[in-house]
C-alpha positions in Angstrom: -0.1 0.0 0.0 1.4 3.4 -1.0 1.1 6.6 0.6 1.5 10.0 -0.3 3.4 11.7 2.7 3.9 16.1 1.9 6.4 17.6 4.6 6.5 21.2 4.5 9.5 23.1 6.2 8.4 26.4 7.6 11.5 28.4 7.4 11.8 32.4 7.9 13.4 32.8 4.3 11.7 30.2 2.6 9.2 27.3 2.6 10.1 24.0 1.5 7.6 21.9 0.4 8.2 17.9 -0.2 5.8 15.5 -1.2 7.8 11.5 -1.1 5.8 8.0 -1.5 6.0 5.7 0.8 5.3 2.0 0.3 7.0 -1.3 0.8 9.7 -0.5 -1.0 10.5 2.5 1.3 10.7 6.5 0.4 10.7 8.3 -2.9 10.8 11.6 -2.9 8.5 12.7 -5.9 7.9 16.5 -5.8 9.5 19.8 -4.1 8.0 23.1 -4.2 9.5 26.4 -2.9 8.1 29.5 -2.1 10.0 32.7 -0.9 8.8 33.6 2.6 6.4 36.5 3.8 5.1 36.8 7.2 7.0 35.0 9.2 10.3 36.8 10.4 13.1 34.5 12.9 10.9 31.9 13.2 7.8 33.9 14.2 4.4 34.2 12.1 3.9 38.2 11.8 1.5 38.3 8.9 -0.9 35.0 9.1 -2.6 35.9 5.8 0.7 36.5 4.2 2.2 33.6 5.6 -0.4 31.4 4.2 0.0 32.2 0.4 3.7 31.6 0.8 2.9 27.9 2.2 0.6 27.3 -0.8 2.7 28.8 -3.1 5.6 26.4 -2.4 2.6 23.2 -2.1 1.1 24.4 -5.6 4.5 23.7 -6.8 5.8 20.6 -5.5 1.9 18.9 -6.3 2.5 20.1 -9.8 5.8 18.2 -10.1 4.3 15.0 -8.4 1.5 15.2 -10.2 -0.5 13.8 -7.1 -2.2 14.8 -4.2 -1.1 14.4 -0.5 -2.9 11.4 2.0 -0.6 12.9 5.1 0.4 16.3 6.5 3.5 17.0 8.4 5.0 20.5 9.5 7.9 22.0 11.1 8.0 24.4 13.7 10.7 26.7 14.4 12.8 26.0 18.0 11.9 29.7 18.4 8.7 28.8 20.1 9.9 26.3 22.0 11.0 24.8 25.1 11.7 22.1 27.2 11.6 20.5 30.6 13.0 17.0 31.9 10.3 14.8 33.5 10.1 11.2 34.7 7.3 8.7 35.6 6.6 5.2 37.4 4.2 2.6 36.7 3.2 -0.3 38.7 3.5 -3.6 36.2 0.5 -6.3 37.7 0.9 -8.2 35.1 4.4 -8.2 35.4 4.9 -8.4 31.0 5.9 -5.1 29.7 3.9 -4.2 27.2 2.9 -1.0 24.6 0.3 0.0 27.5 2.9 -0.4 30.1 5.3 2.0 28.1 2.7 4.1 27.2 1.6 4.9 30.9 4.9 5.4 32.5 5.2 8.3 29.3 1.8 9.5 30.0 2.7 9.8 34.0 5.8 11.9 33.4 4.1 13.9 30.8 1.7 14.7 34.2 4.2 15.3 36.3 6.1 17.4 33.9 5.9 21.3 35.6 4.2 23.0 32.0 3.3 26.6 32.1 -0.8 26.8 31.5 0.5 29.2 28.2 2.5 26.3 26.8 1.6 22.6 24.8 3.1 19.4 24.7 4.8 18.9 21.4 6.8 15.9 21.9 7.6 13.5 24.8 10.0 11.5 23.8 12.1 8.8 26.6 15.6 8.7 27.3 15.8 6.0 29.5 13.7 3.2 31.3 14.4 1.5 35.0 12.7 -1.9 35.3 12.6 -2.3 38.9 16.3 -2.2 40.2 18.0 -2.6 36.5 18.7 0.5 34.9 19.6 2.1 31.9 17.3 -0.3 29.6 17.2 0.6 26.4 13.8 -1.0 25.0 11.8 -2.5 28.0 9.1 -4.0 25.2 8.6 -7.6 26.7 10.4 -7.9 29.9 9.4 -9.3 33.0 9.2 -6.6 35.8 7.1 -5.4 38.5 7.6 -1.5 38.2 8.9 0.4 34.8 10.4 3.5 35.6 10.6 6.4 32.5 12.5 9.3 32.1 11.8 12.2 29.4 12.6 15.1 27.0 9.4 17.1 26.9 9.9 19.8 24.0 6.8 22.2 24.3 5.8 25.0 21.7 3.5 28.1 22.5 0.0 27.5 22.4 -0.3 31.2 20.8 2.2 30.2 17.7 0.8 26.9 17.7 -2.7 28.4 16.7 -1.0 30.9 14.5 0.5 28.5 12.6 -2.2 26.0 12.5 -4.7 29.3 10.8 -1.8 29.6 8.1 -2.4 26.1 7.2 -5.9 26.0 7.1 -5.9 29.7 5.3 -3.5 27.8 2.9 -5.8 25.1 2.6 -3.6 22.2 4.8 -5.0 20.1 8.1 -1.8 18.7 9.4 -1.0 15.3 10.8 1.5 16.5 13.0 3.6 19.2 13.6 7.2 18.7 14.4 10.4 20.5 15.8 12.4 21.5 12.5 15.5 20.4 14.0 14.3 16.6 15.3 13.2 16.5 11.6 16.5 17.4 10.6 18.2 15.2 12.9 15.8 12.4 11.2 17.1 12.8 7.3 21.1 13.8 8.3 21.9 11.8 11.3 23.2 8.1 11.1 22.9 5.2 13.8 26.3 5.1 15.4 25.9 9.0 15.9 23.0 8.5 18.0 24.4 5.8 19.7 27.4 7.9 20.8 26.2 11.5 20.9 26.1 14.1 18.7 25.2 17.7 18.6 23.3 18.5 14.9 22.9 22.1 14.1 20.6 23.1 11.4 21.5 26.3 10.2 18.9 27.8 8.2 18.1 31.5 6.4 17.5 33.6 9.7 17.8 30.8 12.6 20.0 27.8 13.9 18.6 25.4 15.8 20.7 22.7 17.9 19.9 19.7 19.5 21.5 17.6 21.3 20.9 13.6 20.5 22.3 11.1 23.0 21.2 7.6 23.2 17.3 6.8 22.1 16.4 10.7 21.8 16.9 14.2 21.9 18.4 15.4 25.6 18.5 19.4 24.5 17.5 21.9 22.4 18.5 25.4 21.6 17.7 28.2 19.5 19.8 31.0 17.9 17.9 33.9 15.9 20.8 34.1 13.0 21.0 32.8 9.8 22.3 33.2 6.4 19.7 36.2 6.1 21.9 38.1 8.3 24.6 37.7 6.4 22.9 39.1 2.9 22.5 42.2 5.3 25.7 42.9 6.4 27.0 42.5 2.4 24.2 45.1 1.5 25.2 47.7 4.5 28.9 47.3 4.2 28.8 47.5 -0.1 25.5 49.8 -0.2 23.9 47.7 -2.9 20.4 46.4 -2.6 19.6 43.2 -1.0 18.7 41.5 -3.9 22.2 42.0 -5.4 23.7 41.5 -1.9 21.8 37.9 -1.8 23.1 37.4 -5.6 26.8 38.2 -4.6 26.4 35.8 -1.0 25.6 33.1 -3.6 28.4 33.9 -6.5 30.9 34.4 -4.0 30.7 32.9 -0.6 33.9 31.3 0.2 35.8 31.5 3.4 39.0 30.6 3.2 40.3 31.3 -0.7 43.2 33.8 -0.9 43.7 32.9 -4.4 41.6 35.2 -5.8 40.9 37.6 -3.3 42.3 40.5 -5.6 39.4 39.8 -7.7 37.1 42.9 -8.6 33.2 42.5 -8.9 31.1 45.4 -10.0 28.2 46.4 -7.4 25.6 48.7 -7.9 24.3 51.4 -5.9 21.0 51.1 -3.7 20.0 54.6 -5.6 19.8 55.4 -9.2 21.7 58.5 -8.8 25.1 56.2 -7.1 28.0 55.1 -9.5 28.4 51.6 -10.2 31.3 50.8 -7.7 33.9 48.1 -7.8 34.8 45.7 -4.9 37.4 43.0 -3.8 36.8 40.0 -3.2 38.7 40.0 0.0 35.9 42.7 1.3 33.3 40.0 0.6 35.1 37.6 2.1 35.8 39.9 5.3 32.1 40.5 5.5 30.9 36.9 5.1 33.6 35.6 7.6 33.1 38.0 10.4 29.1 36.8 10.4 30.1 33.6 10.4 32.5 33.3 13.0 30.2 35.4 15.1 27.6 33.0 14.8 29.8 29.7 15.1 31.0 31.0 18.5 28.2 31.6 19.9 26.8 28.1 19.2 30.0 26.4 20.4 29.0 28.7 23.9 25.7 27.6 23.6 26.8 24.2 23.2 29.6 24.1 26.2 26.8 25.9 28.3 24.2 22.8 27.6 26.3 20.6 29.9 26.0 17.9 27.2 29.5 18.5 25.4 31.4 16.1 27.4 28.4 13.5 26.0 28.6 13.7 22.1 31.7 11.6 21.3 30.4 11.9 17.3 30.6 15.6 17.5 28.9 18.0 15.4 27.4 17.9 12.6 26.2 20.7 10.7 23.4 20.7 8.2 20.7 23.7 6.2 21.6 25.9 3.6 23.7 28.3 5.2 26.7 25.2 5.5 26.8 25.6 1.4 29.4 28.0 1.7 32.7 26.5 0.5 35.2 26.3 3.5 32.6 26.3 6.3 33.8 23.0 7.7 37.3 23.7 8.1 36.3 27.3 10.0 33.9 25.2 12.4 36.7 22.8 12.9 38.6 26.3 14.8 35.2 26.7 17.1 34.4 22.8 17.9 37.9 22.2 19.2 38.7 18.7 19.6 35.3 17.4 18.1 34.8 16.0 14.6 32.9 18.0 12.7 30.8 16.8 9.5 28.7 18.7 6.9 25.7 16.5 6.3 23.2 16.1 3.5 20.3 14.3 3.6 20.2 10.9 3.5 20.6 8.4 -0.2 17.2 7.6 -1.3 15.0 7.3 -3.9 14.0 10.3 -5.9 15.0 14.0 -6.8 18.7 13.6 -6.8 19.1 17.4 -6.5 17.0 17.6 -4.2 18.3 15.2 -1.8 21.8 16.4 -2.0 20.7 19.9 -0.8 21.3 20.3 3.0 18.9 23.2 2.9 16.2 20.5 2.4 16.9 18.1 4.9 14.6 19.9 7.3 11.9 19.1 4.6 12.9 15.6 3.9 13.2 14.7 7.6 8.9 15.4 8.0 8.5 13.3 5.3 10.8 10.6 6.8 8.7 11.4 10.3 5.4 10.9 8.3 7.1 7.1 6.9 7.5 6.2 10.3 11.4 6.9 11.1 11.3 9.0 14.1 12.4 7.5 18.0 11.8 4.4 19.0 8.9 5.8 21.3 7.0 9.5 21.3 3.9 10.8 22.1 3.5 13.2 19.3 2.3 16.8 19.3 -1.3 15.5 18.5 -1.1 13.0 21.9 -0.6 9.8 19.9 1.6 6.6 20.8 4.1 6.0 18.4 6.5 3.2 17.9 8.3 2.3 14.9 8.7 -1.4 14.7 6.6 -3.3 12.4 6.2 -6.7 12.0 3.9 -9.3 10.0 2.2 -11.2 11.8 1.4 -15.3 9.9 -0.6 -17.4 10.5 -1.7 -20.8 8.6 -5.1 -20.1 9.5 -5.5 -16.3 8.3 -4.2 -14.1 5.7 -0.8 -12.1 6.5 -1.8 -9.3 9.3 0.4 -6.1 9.2 -0.4 -5.1 12.7 -0.3 -1.0 11.5 -2.8 1.3 13.3 -3.8 4.7 14.1 -1.9 5.2 16.7 2.1 4.0 14.6 3.5 0.6 13.7 2.9 -1.7 16.4 6.0 -3.0 18.0 4.8 -7.4 18.6 8.2 -9.2 18.0 7.2 -11.4 20.8 3.4 -11.7 19.2 4.5 -14.2 16.4 6.7 -16.2 19.0 3.5 -16.4 20.9 1.2 -17.6 18.4 3.9 -20.4 16.9 4.2 -21.6 20.0 0.6 -22.0 21.3 1.0 -20.0 24.5 -1.4 -17.6 25.9 -1.5 -14.2 24.3 -1.7 -11.2 26.6 -5.3 -9.7 26.2 -3.1 -5.7 26.5 -1.1 -6.8 23.6 -3.6 -7.7 21.1 -6.6 -5.2 21.6 -4.9 -2.8 19.9 -3.8 -4.8 17.0 -6.2 -4.0 14.3 -6.3 -6.2 11.1 -9.0 -3.7 9.8 -11.4 -1.0 11.0 -13.8 -3.1 12.7 -12.2 -5.9 13.6 -8.9 -6.8 16.0 -6.7 -9.8 16.0 -7.7 -10.8 19.1 -11.2 -11.0 17.9 -9.7 -13.2 14.7 -8.2 -15.7 17.0 -11.2 -16.3 18.9 -13.3 -16.6 15.5 -10.9 -19.1 14.3 -11.1 -20.9 17.7 -14.7 -20.9 17.7 -14.9 -22.1 14.3 -12.6 -25.5 15.3 -14.9 -26.0 18.3 -17.6 -26.4 16.2 -16.6 -28.7 13.7 -15.2 -30.6 16.6 -18.2 -33.7 16.6 -19.3 -34.3 20.6 -18.9 -37.5 22.1 -22.7 -38.5 21.8 -22.6 -37.7 17.6 -19.0 -40.1 18.0 -21.4 -42.9 19.8 -23.9 -42.8 17.4 -22.1 -43.1 14.6 -20.3 -46.0 16.1 -23.2 -48.3 16.8 -25.0 -47.5 13.3 -21.6 -49.2 11.7 -22.2 -52.5 14.1 -25.8 -52.9 12.2 
């Protein structure tokens, strides 16, 4: 079965809409649309109507290229709106076996105990550590035996008013979001590999007007922060320093944005004046490079200080991963190495997959592609999402010779039932808490199917009196 997923990266400089097709073979990018952002400044919506027009424009372009409509929508939200808190929850396990419902109960308890201001709404509830009885540092408690389950969570929350404004802008554009995802979380999904997540890594999405940082350690996000500086600041700096229009400054930034190349330092570039009365002037590439250098130096210095102050610098053995449009400056990796001392630095593009190649290889599209991946099931092992639904990613096909193969997929995400298949074939008793939520179709559960199959067998089995009567009739 194929699903068309629309990912909308609501950026401060550019709106990027990507349509991906998800089926049994994986994820394939089939369409993209971009539009200049209006009504959004530094991640904050300032004009709902203008923002909706920008979203609509990008969406129309993506649909035209894809040649099809979407069925699921995942939208990003800037870190400018968000805060985060740590919490924990403890629940009793009366059945002594930990299933999805027990994990969800512990996460819900963690949510209940979190101290969250009334002006904020929970966006992601992400567990990063489980404890079963006295055993700590459990990566995945599913299927384990115990009487007590404890979870520690990182809860990302967003301003209710900001979420409301975002939803209004989307609705005006004709879009109803299925999920709203922190932009840096989506970028992490599209760029980080499993080794980096296991070792601990800081991902920084350097966009047009903002930089969003998260620290991913072990199973989940542990820290997220926001900086209201991006590549648009470089454009403004060039415009002011060279006394040239914004559009020309943007063109100069894109064509001559080299940080460490001294070979062409003396080459001259013609620059038009801001007003019509002025004369065209010539500026050396060295001057342009110094303006760009100064702004990127300041940005990386602040980001390095943010990481230092986070308290997680010692937990990121995999170093720092940079993505986003600002990372396309030639020489920025070598420049970043200076500020993130004794740490590996990598410039990341979205992971390889089928589809439009030029889209996949552009780090500016990391967030939009990550949103499509989130919609397709590429998320942390357990999560309560923006729609208050429990999500978990392992999908298993349950097989039994008495009925068709059943894909255990429900509205709340793919069900992890690795033990279920074993129990069916071994003939052991199935846990009701597992089976009740495993949907076969809209109206029936796996438990119903198994019970019907058992009843059929009972009906077919002859009674004692019918067997006796048959034997008596055979004698005569």
